[in-house]
DSSP file (Angstrom, degrees, kcal/mol; ACC not computed):
  #  RESIDUE AA STRUCTURE BP1 BP2  ACC     N-H-->O    O-->H-N    N-H-->O    O-->H-N    TCO  KAPPA ALPHA  PHI   PSI    X-CA   Y-CA   Z-CA
    1    1 A M              0   0    0      0, 0.0   121,-2.6     0, 0.0   122,-0.5   0.000 360.0 360.0 360.0 131.9   -6.4  -10.7    2.7
    2    2 A K  E     +A  121   0A   0    119,-0.2     2,-0.3   120,-0.1   119,-0.2  -0.996 360.0 169.9-126.9 130.4   -3.5  -12.8    1.6
    3    3 A A  E     -A  120   0A   0    117,-2.5   117,-2.9    -2,-0.4     2,-0.4  -0.997  17.9-162.0-142.8 144.1   -1.2  -11.7   -1.2
    4    4 A T  E     +A  119   0A   0     -2,-0.3     2,-0.3   115,-0.2   115,-0.2  -0.990  31.3 128.5-125.3 135.4    2.2  -12.8   -2.6
    5    5 A G  E     -A  118   0A   0    113,-2.5   113,-3.1    -2,-0.4     2,-0.3  -0.972  56.4 -70.7-167.3 178.4    4.4  -10.7   -4.8
    6    6 A T  E     -A  117   0A   0     -2,-0.3    48,-2.1   111,-0.2     2,-0.3  -0.642  50.9-118.0 -84.2 139.5    7.8   -9.2   -5.4
    7    7 A A  E     -d   54   0B   0    109,-2.6   108,-2.7    -2,-0.3     2,-0.5  -0.584  20.2-166.3 -81.9 139.1    9.0   -6.5   -3.1
    8    8 A H  E     -d   55   0B   0     46,-2.1    48,-2.7    -2,-0.3     2,-0.4  -0.978  21.7-156.0-120.4 111.0    9.8   -3.0   -4.3
    9    9 A K  E     +d   56   0B   0     -2,-0.5     2,-0.3    46,-0.2    48,-0.2  -0.732  17.4 175.0-105.1 139.9   11.7   -1.2   -1.6
   10   10 A Y        -     0   0    0     46,-2.5    48,-0.2    -2,-0.4     4,-0.0  -0.829  24.6-114.8-130.8 168.6   12.1    2.5   -0.8
   11   11 A G        -     0   0    0     -2,-0.3    47,-2.0     1,-0.2     3,-0.4   0.226  47.5 -52.0 -88.6-153.0   13.7    4.4    2.0
   12   12 A D  S    S+     0   0    0      1,-0.2    -1,-0.2    45,-0.2    48,-0.2  -0.479 108.7  18.5 -85.9 155.6   12.5    6.7    4.7
   13   13 A H        +     0   0    0     46,-3.3     2,-0.8     1,-0.2    -1,-0.2   0.839  67.4 175.4  56.4  43.1   10.3    9.8    4.4
   14   14 A I        -     0   0    0     45,-0.4    48,-2.8    -3,-0.4    49,-0.8  -0.711  21.1-153.7 -76.7 112.2    8.8    9.0    1.0
   15   15 A D  B >>  -g   63   0C   0     -2,-0.8     4,-1.7    47,-0.2     3,-0.9  -0.361  26.5-104.3 -90.8 169.9    6.3   11.8    0.7
   16   16 A T  H 3> S+     0   0    0     47,-2.6     4,-2.6     1,-0.3    48,-0.1   0.775 119.8  59.6 -64.5 -25.9    3.1   11.9   -1.3
   17   17 A D  H 34 S+     0   0    0     46,-0.2    -1,-0.3     2,-0.2    23,-0.2   0.811 105.8  48.5 -71.8 -28.8    4.8   14.1   -4.0
   18   18 A A  H <4 S+     0   0    0     -3,-0.9    23,-0.4     1,-0.1    22,-0.4   0.829 111.9  49.7 -75.2 -32.8    7.3   11.3   -4.6
   19   19 A I  H  < S-     0   0    0     -4,-1.7    19,-2.9     1,-0.3    20,-0.4   0.941 137.5  -1.2 -71.0 -47.7    4.5    8.8   -4.8
   20   20 A I  S  < S-     0   0    0     -4,-2.6    -1,-0.3    17,-0.2    -2,-0.1  -0.882  85.1-127.7-146.3 111.5    2.5   10.9   -7.3
   21   21 A A    >   -     0   0    0     15,-0.4     3,-2.2    -2,-0.3     4,-0.1  -0.196  21.0-116.3 -62.9 147.9    3.9   14.3   -8.3
   22   22 A A  G >  S+     0   0    0      1,-0.3     3,-1.9     2,-0.2    -1,-0.1   0.772 109.4  71.5 -55.2 -30.1    1.7   17.4   -8.0
   23   23 A R  G 3  S+     0   0    0      1,-0.3     3,-0.3     2,-0.1    -1,-0.3   0.664  97.8  51.1 -64.8 -13.3    1.7   17.9  -11.8
   24   24 A Y  G X  S+     0   0    0     -3,-2.2     3,-1.0     1,-0.2    -1,-0.3   0.319  80.9  95.5-103.1   7.3   -0.5   14.8  -12.2
   25   25 A L  T <   +     0   0    0     -3,-1.9    -1,-0.2     1,-0.2    -2,-0.1   0.418  57.6  87.3 -82.5   3.7   -3.1   15.9   -9.7
   26   26 A S  T 3  S+     0   0    0     -3,-0.3     2,-0.3    -4,-0.1    -1,-0.2   0.540  89.9  56.4 -76.9  -4.6   -5.4   17.4  -12.3
   27   27 A T    <   -     0   0    0     -3,-1.0    -3,-0.0     1,-0.1    42,-0.0  -0.906  54.4-168.6-123.7 154.1   -7.0   13.9  -12.7
   28   28 A T        +     0   0    0     -2,-0.3    -1,-0.1    44,-0.0    -3,-0.1   0.245  50.9 126.7-115.6   6.8   -8.6   11.5  -10.3
   29   29 A D     >  -     0   0    0      1,-0.2     4,-2.5     2,-0.1     5,-0.2  -0.534  54.1-149.4 -68.2 115.4   -8.5    8.7  -12.9
   30   30 A P  H  > S+     0   0    0      0, 0.0     4,-2.7     0, 0.0     5,-0.2   0.848  94.7  54.1 -56.9 -36.5   -6.8    5.8  -11.1
   31   31 A I  H  > S+     0   0    0      2,-0.2     4,-1.5     1,-0.2    -2,-0.1   0.921 110.9  45.3 -64.7 -44.0   -5.3    4.4  -14.4
   32   32 A E  H  > S+     0   0    0     -3,-0.2     4,-0.5     2,-0.2    -1,-0.2   0.907 114.0  48.9 -66.2 -42.0   -3.7    7.7  -15.2
   33   33 A L  H >< S+     0   0    0     -4,-2.5     3,-1.4     1,-0.2     4,-0.3   0.915 108.4  54.2 -63.6 -42.4   -2.4    8.1  -11.7
   34   34 A A  H >< S+     0   0    0     -4,-2.7     3,-1.3     1,-0.3    -1,-0.2   0.852  98.5  63.6 -59.7 -35.7   -1.0    4.6  -11.7
   35   35 A A  H 3< S+     0   0    0     -4,-1.5    -1,-0.3     1,-0.3    -2,-0.2   0.716 111.6  36.7 -62.8 -20.3    0.9    5.4  -14.9
   36   36 A H  T X< S+     0   0    0     -3,-1.4     3,-1.8    -4,-0.5   -15,-0.4   0.275  82.5 139.4-115.6   8.5    2.9    8.0  -13.0
   37   37 A C  T <  S-     0   0    0     -3,-1.3     9,-0.4    -4,-0.3   -17,-0.2  -0.356  84.3  -9.1 -60.6 127.4    3.3    6.2   -9.6
   38   38 A M  T >> S+     0   0    0    -19,-2.9     4,-2.6   -20,-0.2     3,-1.2   0.536  92.5 141.8  64.7  10.3    6.8    6.7   -8.1
   39   39 A Q  T <4  +     0   0    0     -3,-1.8    -2,-0.1   -20,-0.4    -1,-0.1   0.821  63.3  50.0 -53.6 -41.7    7.9    8.2  -11.4
   40   40 A D  T 34 S+     0   0    0    -22,-0.4    -1,-0.3    -4,-0.3     3,-0.2   0.715 123.6  28.6 -78.3 -18.8   10.2   10.9  -10.0
   41   41 A I  T <4 S+     0   0    0     -3,-1.2    -2,-0.2   -23,-0.4    -1,-0.2   0.576 136.7  23.2-112.4 -14.2   12.1    8.6   -7.6
   42   42 A D    ><  -     0   0    0     -4,-2.6     3,-2.2     1,-0.1     4,-0.3  -0.592  63.5-177.3-152.7  81.5   11.9    5.3   -9.5
   43   43 A A  T 3  S+     0   0    0      1,-0.3     3,-0.2    -3,-0.2     4,-0.2   0.750  84.5  49.4 -56.9 -27.7   11.2    5.9  -13.2
   44   44 A G  T 3> S+     0   0    0      1,-0.2     4,-2.1     2,-0.1    -1,-0.3   0.383  79.7 102.0 -93.8   4.3   11.0    2.1  -14.0
   45   45 A F  H <> S+     0   0    0     -3,-2.2     4,-2.2     1,-0.2     3,-0.2   0.931  81.2  47.2 -54.7 -53.0    8.6    1.2  -11.2
   46   46 A V  H  4 S+     0   0    0     -9,-0.4    -1,-0.2    -4,-0.3    -2,-0.1   0.866 113.1  49.4 -61.4 -37.3    5.5    1.0  -13.3
   47   47 A E  H  4 S+     0   0    0     -4,-0.2    -1,-0.2     1,-0.2    -2,-0.2   0.858 116.3  41.6 -70.8 -34.6    7.2   -1.1  -16.0
   48   48 A R  H  < S+     0   0    0     -4,-2.1    -2,-0.2    -3,-0.2    -1,-0.2   0.734  92.5 106.2 -82.0 -23.6    8.6   -3.6  -13.3
   49   49 A M     <  -     0   0    0     -4,-2.2    30,-0.0    -5,-0.3    29,-0.0  -0.341  49.6-168.9 -65.4 129.9    5.4   -3.7  -11.3
   50   50 A E    >   -     0   0    0    -44,-0.1     3,-2.4    -2,-0.1   -44,-0.1  -0.934  39.1 -90.6-113.8 143.2    3.4   -6.9  -11.6
   51   51 A P  T 3  S+     0   0    0      0, 0.0    28,-0.2     0, 0.0    27,-0.1  -0.283 115.6  26.8 -53.5 131.0   -0.2   -7.0  -10.2
   52   52 A G  T 3  S+     0   0    0     26,-3.3    27,-0.2     1,-0.3    26,-0.1   0.271  86.7 141.5  98.1  -9.9    0.0   -8.2   -6.6
   53   53 A D    <   -     0   0    0     -3,-2.4    27,-2.9    25,-0.2    28,-0.7  -0.146  46.3-126.4 -61.9 164.1    3.5   -6.9   -5.9
   54   54 A I  E     -de   7  81B   0    -48,-2.1   -46,-2.1    25,-0.2     2,-0.4  -0.940   8.4-142.7-122.3 133.8    4.3   -5.5   -2.5
   55   55 A M  E     -de   8  82B   0     26,-2.2    28,-3.0    -2,-0.4     2,-0.4  -0.782  17.8-169.6 -95.0 137.7    5.8   -2.1   -1.7
   56   56 A V  E     +de   9  83B   0    -48,-2.7   -46,-2.5    -2,-0.4     2,-0.3  -0.980  12.3 162.4-128.2 139.0    8.2   -1.8    1.3
   57   57 A A  E     - e   0  84B   0     26,-2.2    28,-0.8    -2,-0.4   -46,-0.2  -0.931  28.9-121.0-149.9 171.9    9.5    1.4    2.8
   58   58 A G    >   -     0   0    0    -47,-2.0    28,-1.2    -2,-0.3    27,-1.2   0.449  64.6 -14.9 -89.1-133.4   11.1    2.8    5.9
   59   59 A E  T 3  S+     0   0    0     26,-0.2   -46,-3.3     1,-0.2   -45,-0.4  -0.418 118.3   5.6 -76.9 145.5   10.0    5.4    8.3
   60   60 A N  T >  S-     0   0    0    -48,-0.2     3,-1.2     1,-0.2    27,-0.3   0.807  75.1-171.9  60.9  38.6    7.2    8.0    7.8
   61   61 A F  B <   +h   87   0D   0     25,-2.2    27,-2.6    -3,-0.5    -1,-0.2  -0.414  68.5  22.6 -65.3 135.8    5.9    6.6    4.5
   62   62 A G  T 3  S+     0   0    0    -48,-2.8    -1,-0.2    25,-0.2   -47,-0.2   0.666  85.2 153.9  83.7  18.0    3.3    8.9    2.9
   63   63 A C  B <   +g   15   0C   0     -3,-1.2   -47,-2.6   -49,-0.8     2,-0.3  -0.153  36.9  50.7 -69.0 173.1    4.3   12.1    4.7
   64   64 A G  S    S+     0   0    0    -49,-0.2    27,-0.1   -48,-0.1   -50,-0.0  -0.762  99.0  14.4 100.6-144.8    3.7   15.4    3.1
   65   65 A S  S    S-     0   0    0     -2,-0.3   -49,-0.2     1,-0.1    26,-0.0  -0.160  71.0-119.1 -68.9 163.7    0.4   16.6    1.8
   66   66 A S        +     0   0    0      4,-0.0    -1,-0.1    24,-0.0    -2,-0.0   0.206  56.9 149.5 -89.1  16.6   -2.9   14.8    2.5
   67   67 A R    >   -     0   0    0      1,-0.2     3,-0.9     2,-0.1    27,-0.0  -0.257  40.3-155.1 -58.6 127.9   -3.7   14.0   -1.1
   68   68 A E  T 3> S+     0   0    0      1,-0.2     4,-1.7     2,-0.2    -1,-0.2   0.572  83.9  85.3 -77.6  -7.7   -5.6   10.7   -1.5
   69   69 A H  H 3> S+     0   0    0      1,-0.2     4,-2.8     2,-0.2    -1,-0.2   0.826  80.2  65.0 -58.9 -31.4   -4.2   10.5   -5.0
   70   70 A A  H <> S+     0   0    0     -3,-0.9     4,-2.0     2,-0.2    -1,-0.2   0.964 106.2  36.6 -63.6 -55.9   -1.1    8.8   -3.5
   71   71 A P  H  > S+     0   0    0      0, 0.0     4,-2.7     0, 0.0     5,-0.2   0.855 116.1  56.2 -66.7 -29.4   -2.7    5.6   -2.2
   72   72 A I  H  X S+     0   0    0     -4,-1.7     4,-2.9     2,-0.2    -2,-0.2   0.933 107.7  48.1 -62.9 -44.4   -5.0    5.5   -5.2
   73   73 A A  H  X S+     0   0    0     -4,-2.8     4,-1.5     2,-0.2    -1,-0.2   0.910 112.9  48.6 -61.5 -42.9   -1.9    5.6   -7.5
   74   74 A I  H  <>S+     0   0    0     -4,-2.0     5,-1.7     2,-0.2     4,-0.4   0.948 115.2  42.9 -63.0 -50.2   -0.3    2.8   -5.5
   75   75 A K  H ><5S+     0   0    0     -4,-2.7     3,-1.5     1,-0.2    -2,-0.2   0.919 113.6  51.2 -63.8 -43.9   -3.4    0.6   -5.5
   76   76 A A  H 3<5S+     0   0    0     -4,-2.9    -1,-0.2     1,-0.3    -2,-0.2   0.772 101.0  63.2 -66.8 -25.0   -4.2    1.2   -9.1
   77   77 A A  T 3<5S-     0   0    0     -4,-1.5    -1,-0.3    -5,-0.2    -2,-0.2   0.637 125.5-102.1 -72.1 -12.8   -0.6    0.3  -10.1
   78   78 A G  T < 5 +     0   0    0     -3,-1.5   -26,-3.3    -4,-0.4   -25,-0.2   0.470  67.4 154.1 107.3   3.8   -1.4   -3.1   -8.8
   79   79 A V      < -     0   0    0     -5,-1.7    -1,-0.3   -28,-0.2   -25,-0.2  -0.481  27.5-163.6 -66.4 129.7    0.3   -3.0   -5.4
   80   80 A S        -     0   0    0    -27,-2.9     2,-0.3     1,-0.3   -26,-0.2   0.731  67.4  -6.3 -89.1 -23.1   -1.4   -5.5   -3.1
   81   81 A A  E     -e   54   0B   0    -28,-0.7   -26,-2.2    19,-0.1     2,-0.5  -0.974  57.5-135.3-164.7 155.4    0.0   -4.1    0.2
   82   82 A V  E     -ef  55 102B   0     19,-2.1    21,-3.1    -2,-0.3     2,-0.5  -0.987  16.7-167.1-119.8 126.8    2.4   -1.6    1.6
   83   83 A I  E     +ef  56 103B   0    -28,-3.0   -26,-2.2    -2,-0.5     2,-0.3  -0.945  20.4 157.0-109.5 130.3    4.8   -2.6    4.4
   84   84 A A  E     -ef  57 104B   0     19,-2.4    21,-2.4    -2,-0.5   -26,-0.2  -0.972  55.6-113.4-146.9 162.6    6.6    0.2    6.2
   85   85 A A  S    S-     0   0    0    -27,-1.2     2,-0.3   -28,-0.8   -26,-0.2   0.922  99.8 -28.9 -60.5 -43.0    8.3    0.9    9.5
   86   86 A N        -     0   0    0    -28,-1.2   -25,-2.2    19,-0.1     2,-0.3  -0.962  64.7-129.2-166.0 167.0    5.5    3.4   10.1
   87   87 A F  B     -h   61   0D   0     -2,-0.3     2,-0.2   -27,-0.3   -25,-0.2  -0.871  29.1-102.0-123.3 150.6    3.2    5.7    8.1
   88   88 A A     >  -     0   0    0    -27,-2.6     4,-2.4    -2,-0.3     3,-0.2  -0.558  42.7-122.9 -63.7 137.5    2.2    9.3    8.2
   89   89 A R  H  > S+     0   0    0      1,-0.2     4,-2.2    -2,-0.2     5,-0.2   0.870 107.5  49.7 -58.8 -43.1   -1.3    9.2    9.8
   90   90 A I  H  > S+     0   0    0      1,-0.2     4,-2.6     2,-0.2    -1,-0.2   0.893 111.9  49.1 -67.0 -37.2   -3.2   10.9    7.1
   91   91 A F  H  > S+     0   0    0    -29,-0.2     4,-3.0     2,-0.2     5,-0.2   0.919 108.1  55.5 -63.9 -42.3   -1.7    8.5    4.5
   92   92 A Y  H  X S+     0   0    0     -4,-2.4     4,-2.1     1,-0.2    -2,-0.2   0.935 112.1  41.6 -54.7 -50.0   -2.6    5.6    6.7
   93   93 A R  H  X S+     0   0    0     -4,-2.2     4,-2.7     1,-0.2    -1,-0.2   0.924 114.3  51.2 -66.3 -44.4   -6.3    6.7    6.8
   94   94 A N  H  X S+     0   0    0     -4,-2.6     4,-1.0     1,-0.2    -2,-0.2   0.903 109.8  51.0 -60.1 -40.6   -6.4    7.5    3.1
   95   95 A A  H ><>S+     0   0    0     -4,-3.0     5,-2.9     1,-0.2     3,-0.8   0.945 112.7  44.4 -63.5 -48.2   -5.0    4.1    2.3
   96   96 A L  H ><5S+     0   0    0     -4,-2.1     3,-1.5     1,-0.2    -1,-0.2   0.900 107.7  59.9 -62.1 -39.5   -7.5    2.2    4.4
   97   97 A N  H 3<5S+     0   0    0     -4,-2.7    57,-3.3     1,-0.3    58,-0.5   0.729 110.2  41.6 -64.2 -21.1  -10.3    4.4    3.0
   98   98 A I  T <<5S-     0   0    0     -4,-1.0    -1,-0.3    -3,-0.8    -2,-0.2   0.343 122.1-106.3-105.2   6.0   -9.5    3.2   -0.5
   99   99 A G  T < 5 +     0   0    0     -3,-1.5    -3,-0.2    -4,-0.3    -2,-0.1   0.710  68.2 147.1  83.3  21.1   -9.0   -0.4    0.6
  100  100 A L      < -     0   0    0     -5,-2.9     2,-0.2    -6,-0.2    -1,-0.2  -0.820  47.4-129.8 -91.5 116.2   -5.2   -0.5    0.3
  101  101 A P        -     0   0    0      0, 0.0   -19,-2.1     0, 0.0     2,-0.4  -0.475  28.2-173.9 -67.0 128.5   -3.8   -2.8    3.0
  102  102 A I  E     -f   82   0B   0     -2,-0.2     2,-0.5   -21,-0.2   -19,-0.2  -0.990   4.5-164.7-128.0 134.7   -1.0   -1.2    4.9
  103  103 A I  E     -f   83   0B   0    -21,-3.1   -19,-2.4    -2,-0.4     2,-0.7  -0.967  12.4-148.2-125.8 125.9    1.2   -2.9    7.5
  104  104 A E  E     +f   84   0B   0     -2,-0.5    35,-0.3   -21,-0.2   -19,-0.2  -0.842  38.4 142.9 -92.4 115.7    3.4   -1.4   10.1
  105  105 A S     >  -     0   0    0    -21,-2.4     4,-2.9    -2,-0.7     5,-0.2  -0.685  26.7-173.9-152.9  92.7    6.4   -3.7   10.7
  106  106 A P  H  > S+     0   0    0      0, 0.0     4,-1.8     0, 0.0   -21,-0.2   0.867  89.0  52.5 -56.7 -37.0    9.8   -2.0   11.4
  107  107 A E  H  > S+     0   0    0      2,-0.2     4,-1.9     1,-0.2     5,-0.2   0.939 112.9  42.1 -66.1 -47.7   11.5   -5.4   11.4
  108  108 A A  H  > S+     0   0    0      1,-0.2     4,-2.7     2,-0.2    -1,-0.2   0.914 112.5  54.6 -65.3 -42.6   10.1   -6.6    8.0
  109  109 A A  H  < S+     0   0    0     -4,-2.9    -1,-0.2     1,-0.2    -2,-0.2   0.865 112.6  43.7 -60.1 -36.2   10.6   -3.1    6.5
  110  110 A A  H  < S+     0   0    0     -4,-1.8    -1,-0.2    -5,-0.2    -2,-0.2   0.844 119.2  41.5 -76.2 -34.1   14.3   -3.3    7.5
  111  111 A A  H  < S+     0   0    0     -4,-1.9    -2,-0.2    -5,-0.2     2,-0.2   0.821  92.9  86.7 -88.3 -32.8   14.9   -6.9    6.4
  112  112 A I     <  -     0   0    0     -4,-2.7     2,-0.3    -5,-0.2     3,-0.0  -0.476  61.2-161.1 -74.9 138.4   13.0   -7.2    3.1
  113  113 A N    >   -     0   0    0     -2,-0.2     3,-2.2     1,-0.1  -106,-0.3  -0.808  32.2 -81.1-116.4 158.1   14.9   -6.2    0.0
  114  114 A T  T 3  S+     0   0    0     -2,-0.3  -106,-0.2     1,-0.3     3,-0.1  -0.328 117.9  25.2 -53.9 133.1   13.9   -5.3   -3.5
  115  115 A G  T 3  S+     0   0    0   -108,-2.7    -1,-0.3     1,-0.3  -107,-0.1   0.215  87.1 134.3  94.4 -14.3   13.2   -8.4   -5.5
  116  116 A D    <   -     0   0    0     -3,-2.2  -109,-2.6  -109,-0.1     2,-0.6  -0.397  59.9-122.1 -66.4 145.6   12.4  -10.6   -2.5
  117  117 A E  E     -A    6   0A   0   -111,-0.2    13,-2.3    -3,-0.1    14,-0.8  -0.824  40.5-175.9 -89.3 121.8    9.3  -12.8   -2.9
  118  118 A V  E     -AB   5 129A   0   -113,-3.1  -113,-2.5    -2,-0.6     2,-0.4  -0.937  21.5-158.9-128.8 140.6    6.9  -11.8    0.0
  119  119 A T  E     -AB   4 128A   0      9,-2.5     9,-2.7    -2,-0.4     2,-0.4  -0.981   9.8-166.1-117.3 131.7    3.6  -13.1    1.3
  120  120 A V  E     -AB   3 127A   0   -117,-2.9  -117,-2.5    -2,-0.4     2,-0.5  -0.963   6.1-173.6-115.3 131.0    1.4  -10.8    3.5
  121  121 A D  E  >> -AB   2 126A   0      5,-2.8     4,-1.9    -2,-0.4     5,-1.7  -0.912   2.3-174.3-124.6 102.8   -1.5  -12.2    5.4
  122  122 A T  T  45S+     0   0    0   -121,-2.6    19,-1.5    -2,-0.5  -120,-0.1   0.761  84.3  50.7 -71.3 -24.5   -3.5   -9.4    7.1
  123  123 A E  T  45S+     0   0    0   -122,-0.5    -1,-0.2    17,-0.2  -121,-0.1   0.896 117.4  37.2 -78.9 -41.3   -5.8  -11.8    8.9
  124  124 A A  T  45S-     0   0    0      2,-0.1    -2,-0.2    15,-0.1    -1,-0.1   0.703 105.3-127.4 -81.6 -20.4   -3.0  -13.9   10.5
  125  125 A G  T  <5 +     0   0    0     -4,-1.9    13,-2.2     1,-0.3     2,-0.4   0.890  62.0 133.5  74.2  40.6   -0.7  -11.0   11.0
  126  126 A T  E   < -BC 121 137A   0     -5,-1.7    -5,-2.8    11,-0.2     2,-0.4  -0.944  40.2-169.3-128.3 148.1    2.2  -12.5    9.2
  127  127 A I  E     -BC 120 136A   0      9,-2.4     9,-3.0    -2,-0.4     2,-0.5  -0.998  12.8-166.0-127.8 126.5    4.7  -11.5    6.6
  128  128 A V  E     -BC 119 135A   0     -9,-2.7    -9,-2.5    -2,-0.4     2,-0.9  -0.967  11.9-156.5-117.3 125.2    6.9  -14.2    5.0
  129  129 A D  E  >> -BC 118 134A   0      5,-3.0     4,-2.6    -2,-0.5     5,-0.6  -0.855  10.0-172.2 -95.7 100.3   10.0  -13.4    3.0
  130  130 A H  T  45S+     0   0    0    -13,-2.3    -1,-0.2    -2,-0.9   -12,-0.1   0.751  80.0  61.5 -67.1 -23.9   10.3  -16.5    0.9
  131  131 A T  T  45S+     0   0    0    -14,-0.8    -1,-0.2     1,-0.2   -13,-0.1   0.897 121.2  20.9 -69.4 -40.7   13.7  -15.4   -0.4
  132  132 A T  T  45S-     0   0    0     -3,-0.4    -2,-0.2   -15,-0.2    -1,-0.2   0.606 100.4-123.6-103.2 -15.2   15.3  -15.3    3.0
  133  133 A G  T  <5 +     0   0    0     -4,-2.6     2,-0.2     1,-0.3    -3,-0.2   0.492  62.1 143.2  83.3   3.4   13.0  -17.6    4.9
  134  134 A Q  E   < -C  129   0A   0     -5,-0.6    -5,-3.0   -23,-0.1     2,-0.4  -0.500  34.5-159.2 -79.1 146.0   12.3  -15.0    7.5
  135  135 A E  E     -C  128   0A   0     -7,-0.2     2,-0.3    -2,-0.2    -7,-0.2  -0.982   5.9-168.1-124.5 139.6    8.8  -14.6    9.0
  136  136 A F  E     -C  127   0A   0     -9,-3.0    -9,-2.4    -2,-0.4     2,-0.4  -0.937   9.0-145.8-126.1 147.1    7.6  -11.4   10.7
  137  137 A R  E     +C  126   0A   0     -2,-0.3     2,-0.3   -11,-0.2   -11,-0.2  -0.872  19.9 171.1-112.1 147.0    4.5  -10.9   12.9
  138  138 A F        -     0   0    0    -13,-2.2   -33,-0.1    -2,-0.4     3,-0.0  -0.946  48.3 -78.0-144.3 165.2    2.4   -7.7   13.1
  139  139 A Q        -     0   0    0    -35,-0.3   -35,-0.2    -2,-0.3   -14,-0.1  -0.543  58.1-121.6 -65.7 115.8   -0.9   -6.7   14.6
  140  140 A P        -     0   0    0      0, 0.0     2,-0.3     0, 0.0   -17,-0.2  -0.203  27.4-100.6 -58.9 150.2   -3.5   -8.2   12.2
  141  141 A L        +     0   0    0    -19,-1.5     2,-0.3     4,-0.1   -16,-0.1  -0.569  58.8 159.9 -68.1 131.5   -5.9   -5.8   10.6
  142  142 A D    >>  +     0   0    0     -2,-0.3     3,-1.1    -3,-0.1     4,-1.0  -0.855  35.5  16.1-143.1 179.3   -9.2   -6.0   12.5
  143  143 A G  H 3> S-     0   0    0     -2,-0.3     4,-2.1     1,-0.3     3,-0.2  -0.210 126.8  -9.2  55.8-138.1  -12.4   -4.0   13.1
  144  144 A I  H 3> S+     0   0    0      1,-0.2     4,-2.7     2,-0.2    -1,-0.3   0.832 135.1  59.1 -63.4 -34.2  -13.1   -1.2   10.7
  145  145 A A  H <> S+     0   0    0     -3,-1.1     4,-2.1     2,-0.2    -1,-0.2   0.935 108.8  44.2 -61.3 -46.0   -9.6   -1.5    9.1
  146  146 A A  H  X S+     0   0    0     -4,-1.0     4,-2.7     2,-0.2    -2,-0.2   0.902 113.2  51.9 -65.1 -40.9  -10.3   -5.1    8.1
  147  147 A E  H  X S+     0   0    0     -4,-2.1     4,-2.4     1,-0.2     6,-0.3   0.916 109.4  49.9 -61.1 -43.6  -13.8   -4.2    6.9
  148  148 A L  H  X>S+     0   0    0     -4,-2.7     5,-2.3     2,-0.2     4,-1.1   0.921 113.6  44.5 -62.9 -44.7  -12.4   -1.4    4.7
  149  149 A V  H ><5S+     0   0    0     -4,-2.1     3,-0.5     3,-0.2    -2,-0.2   0.937 114.1  49.8 -65.1 -46.3   -9.8   -3.6    3.1
  150  150 A E  H 3<5S+     0   0    0     -4,-2.7    -2,-0.2     1,-0.2    -1,-0.2   0.887 113.7  45.5 -59.9 -40.7  -12.2   -6.5    2.6
  151  151 A A  H 3<5S-     0   0    0     -4,-2.4    -1,-0.2    -5,-0.2    -2,-0.2   0.661 116.1-112.2 -78.3 -16.2  -14.8   -4.2    1.0
  152  152 A G  T <<5S-     0   0    0     -4,-1.1     2,-0.2    -3,-0.5    -3,-0.2   0.585  76.4 -35.9  92.2  11.5  -12.3   -2.5   -1.3
  153  153 A G  S  ><S-     0   0    0     -5,-2.3     4,-1.8    -6,-0.3   -55,-0.3  -0.655  80.5 -62.4 129.4 176.0  -12.6    0.9    0.5
  154  154 A L  H  > S+     0   0    0    -57,-3.3     4,-2.7    -2,-0.2     5,-0.2   0.912 123.8  50.6 -65.8 -46.7  -15.0    3.2    2.3
  155  155 A V  H  > S+     0   0    0    -58,-0.5     4,-2.5     1,-0.2     5,-0.2   0.950 113.2  44.3 -62.4 -50.1  -17.3    3.9   -0.7
  156  156 A P  H  > S+     0   0    0      0, 0.0     4,-2.3     0, 0.0    -1,-0.2   0.885 113.5  52.8 -61.3 -35.4  -17.9    0.2   -1.6
  157  157 A M  H  X S+     0   0    0     -4,-1.8     4,-2.3     2,-0.2    -2,-0.2   0.925 110.8  45.7 -65.0 -44.1  -18.3   -0.6    2.1
  158  158 A V  H  X S+     0   0    0     -4,-2.7     4,-2.7     2,-0.2     5,-0.2   0.921 112.5  50.8 -65.1 -43.5  -21.0    2.0    2.6
  159  159 A K  H  X S+     0   0    0     -4,-2.5     4,-2.4    -5,-0.2    -1,-0.2   0.913 110.9  50.0 -58.1 -43.0  -22.8    1.0   -0.7
  160  160 A E  H  X S+     0   0    0     -4,-2.3     4,-1.7    -5,-0.2    -2,-0.2   0.917 112.2  46.6 -61.8 -44.9  -22.7   -2.6    0.5
  161  161 A K  H  X S+     0   0    0     -4,-2.3     4,-0.8     1,-0.2    -2,-0.2   0.881 112.8  49.3 -68.8 -37.8  -24.2   -1.7    3.9
  162  162 A L  H >X S+     0   0    0     -4,-2.7     3,-0.6     1,-0.2     4,-0.6   0.902 110.1  51.2 -66.7 -40.4  -26.9    0.5    2.4
  163  163 A A  H >< S+     0   0    0     -4,-2.4     3,-0.8     1,-0.2    -1,-0.2   0.851 105.2  56.9 -64.8 -33.7  -27.9   -2.3   -0.1
  164  164 A A  H 3< S+     0   0    0     -4,-1.7    -1,-0.2     1,-0.2    -2,-0.2   0.747 100.2  59.5 -69.1 -23.3  -28.2   -4.7    2.8
  165  165 A R  H <<        0   0    0     -4,-0.8    -1,-0.2    -3,-0.6    -2,-0.2   0.679 360.0 360.0 -78.6 -18.4  -30.7   -2.4    4.5
  166  166 A K    <<        0   0    0     -3,-0.8    -1,-0.2    -4,-0.6    -2,-0.1   0.492 360.0 360.0 -75.1 360.0  -33.1   -2.6    1.6
């Protein structure tokens, strides 16, 4: 997967309640969840967000409860990838399971700023900040992680594999 977009940067320890507040968990509709993504810490996020944009954060992104609503809200808002110094493990799995590319790169997470134009290539393992000219390398997504992102998530991947058996 290769994507280029504008960076939206957040700090350390952004928890799932900051990504999508508990008051919106009565729905699983991705469109409704996207409308409230990051609302409590960045009220203008949804209005500034363009399809394909990239979210950048510091340490422990996605900590807190294990709600899969958080990566669903991010993906449905149009985010093409999330770059962070590191991720809470349950968020990491939930993101891959819905086909949201997530990249651990402490160097990129520290250097990229809000508004920078960024390209992420999950197969090559590169992040390019076109605004500063910096390039960062990370472990490319491979194996099941790459399959999940390529298929759009676990459910589409399983459907694809079952259909291939017929």
